[in-house]
Backbone as numpy.savetxt, mean C-alpha at the origin, in Angstrom:
# Nx Ny Nz CAx CAy CAz Cx Cy Cz
-26.88 15.91 -13.86 -25.69 15.55 -14.62 -25.20 14.02 -14.23
-24.32 13.38 -15.13 -23.70 12.15 -14.53 -22.38 12.24 -14.01
-22.12 11.12 -13.27 -20.76 11.04 -12.46 -19.86 10.79 -13.57
-18.49 11.19 -13.50 -17.65 10.80 -14.08 -16.81 9.62 -13.95
-16.06 8.37 -14.56 -15.70 7.44 -14.02 -14.39 7.61 -13.47
-13.95 9.04 -13.72 -12.55 9.13 -13.22 -12.57 9.93 -11.81
-13.78 10.21 -11.45 -14.04 11.21 -9.95 -13.40 10.54 -8.93
-12.94 11.14 -8.03 -12.21 10.56 -6.83 -13.38 9.53 -6.13
-12.93 8.53 -5.39 -13.80 7.92 -4.55 -14.19 8.38 -3.23
-15.63 8.75 -2.83 -15.89 9.47 -1.68 -16.16 8.13 -0.53
-16.16 8.53 0.64 -16.39 7.59 1.87 -17.83 7.07 1.69
-17.57 5.64 2.00 -18.56 4.60 1.78 -19.03 4.35 0.38
-18.07 4.72 -0.61 -18.53 3.96 -1.89 -16.99 3.19 -2.47
-17.47 2.12 -3.11 -16.61 1.12 -3.78 -15.48 1.96 -4.44
-14.33 1.30 -4.30 -13.53 1.72 -5.46 -13.32 1.18 -6.40
-12.49 1.36 -7.42 -12.30 0.69 -8.26 -11.92 -1.02 -8.20
-12.18 -2.11 -9.23 -12.08 -3.38 -9.11 -10.41 -3.21 -8.68
-9.99 -4.50 -7.94 -8.48 -4.75 -8.04 -7.99 -4.94 -9.21
-6.93 -4.64 -9.81 -6.43 -5.03 -10.92 -5.44 -6.34 -10.58
-5.58 -7.58 -11.40 -4.98 -8.90 -11.18 -3.39 -8.30 -10.98
-3.16 -9.75 -10.44 -1.76 -9.18 -9.46 -0.50 -8.75 -10.45
-0.21 -7.48 -10.36 0.84 -7.07 -11.42 2.05 -6.91 -10.34
2.31 -7.36 -9.33 3.45 -7.13 -8.33 3.30 -6.02 -7.67
4.20 -5.28 -6.69 3.61 -4.12 -5.78 3.91 -3.03 -6.56
2.58 -2.11 -6.06 2.46 -0.94 -6.55 3.05 0.44 -5.58
3.73 1.38 -6.36 4.15 2.64 -5.39 3.03 3.32 -5.19
2.76 3.77 -3.80 1.39 4.52 -3.55 2.24 5.67 -3.16
1.20 6.66 -2.96 1.52 8.13 -2.44 0.93 8.32 -1.44
1.07 9.08 -0.23 0.57 9.99 0.62 1.06 10.91 1.46
0.09 11.41 2.36 0.74 12.48 3.25 0.88 11.80 4.67
2.29 12.20 5.01 2.64 11.48 6.61 1.42 11.98 7.55
1.09 11.14 8.27 0.02 11.51 9.44 0.49 12.01 10.54
1.74 12.17 10.85 2.23 12.97 11.88 2.97 14.13 11.63
3.84 14.23 10.43 4.32 15.81 10.22 3.99 16.43 8.99
3.16 15.49 7.96 2.69 16.33 6.91 3.21 15.93 5.59
4.54 15.52 5.79 5.62 15.22 4.43 4.69 14.33 3.51
5.01 14.62 2.30 4.78 13.69 1.20 5.84 12.71 1.20
4.85 11.39 1.36 6.02 9.94 1.36 5.31 8.86 0.31
6.15 8.23 0.22 5.99 7.07 -0.70 6.12 5.88 -0.06
5.06 4.83 -0.97 5.54 3.54 -0.19 4.79 2.20 -1.18
4.74 1.07 -0.68 4.61 0.07 -1.42 3.26 -0.44 -1.16
2.31 -0.78 -1.82 1.01 -0.97 -1.49 0.43 -0.48 -0.27
0.33 0.79 -0.09 -0.58 1.22 1.09 0.25 1.43 2.42
1.63 0.82 2.27 2.60 0.58 3.75 3.46 1.53 3.60
3.69 2.75 4.27 4.11 3.67 4.59 5.22 4.08 5.87
6.32 4.54 5.66 7.36 4.98 7.09 7.79 6.23 6.26
7.77 7.47 7.24 8.40 8.81 7.09 9.55 8.63 7.23
10.57 9.08 6.44 12.10 9.52 6.92 12.04 10.71 7.63
11.37 11.54 7.61 11.71 12.94 8.33 11.30 13.12 9.98
10.15 12.11 10.39 9.67 11.93 11.82 9.67 10.63 12.38
9.73 9.58 11.20 9.97 8.47 11.77 8.40 7.46 12.11
7.45 7.97 11.50 6.05 7.73 11.55 5.84 6.70 10.40
5.12 5.40 11.00 5.19 3.84 10.28 3.68 3.93 10.35
2.96 3.52 9.22 1.57 3.00 9.57 1.59 1.50 9.59
0.48 0.85 9.94 0.53 -0.47 10.64 0.21 -1.14 9.07
0.92 -2.55 9.17 1.07 -3.14 7.91 -0.48 -3.60 7.56
-1.29 -3.80 8.52 -2.80 -4.04 8.31 -3.56 -3.02 7.25
-2.80 -1.93 7.07 -3.36 -1.03 6.32 -3.05 -1.00 4.99
-2.57 -2.05 4.69 -1.63 -2.07 2.98 -3.04 -2.52 2.35
-3.14 -2.34 0.95 -3.60 -2.44 -0.17 -3.74 -3.67 -0.29
-3.12 -4.77 -0.06 -3.17 -6.04 -0.19 -2.60 -6.87 0.92
-2.91 -8.35 0.73 -2.39 -9.25 1.59 -0.47 -9.56 1.69
0.01 -9.29 2.91 1.41 -9.71 2.62 1.71 -11.19 2.52
2.67 -11.53 1.71 3.08 -12.97 1.10 3.34 -13.75 2.74
3.24 -14.96 3.04 3.55 -15.92 3.60 5.06 -16.47 3.56
5.41 -16.96 4.50 6.49 -17.63 4.30 6.47 -18.95 3.21
5.52 -19.54 3.20 5.18 -20.05 1.96 4.98 -20.13 0.44
4.72 -18.57 0.66 4.82 -17.88 -0.63 6.43 -17.37 -1.10
7.20 -17.84 -0.30 8.77 -17.37 -0.51 9.23 -18.32 -1.51
9.87 -17.78 -2.73 10.51 -18.97 -3.72 11.73 -19.05 -3.24
12.43 -18.34 -2.49 13.88 -18.50 -2.13 13.77 -19.12 -0.68
13.79 -20.57 -0.84 13.63 -21.39 0.43 15.14 -21.73 0.69
16.10 -21.43 0.29 17.37 -21.99 0.65 17.73 -21.31 1.73
18.16 -22.07 2.96 18.51 -21.33 4.25 20.05 -21.30 3.68
20.63 -20.14 3.79 22.00 -19.94 3.72 22.80 -19.74 4.78
22.02 -20.11 6.08 23.16 -19.97 7.19 22.84 -21.36 7.88
22.39 -22.34 7.28 22.33 -23.44 7.66 23.74 -24.22 7.41
């Protein structure tokens, strides 16, 4: 029997090709500390119940740099 294209990705297998930049994506997971269902942006999560936060490097895409910021006006100067 052949594998279905919508089957979940298993460890060690490549996932689907990344979609061209469509902006941040809302992702969902289970909190690793208390098990609460949480949502985040591009794989970056924080739990409002217990305070757990995953490391920024675990996200699904690179964070923008300061040079990528289009609002470069310094409102404090």
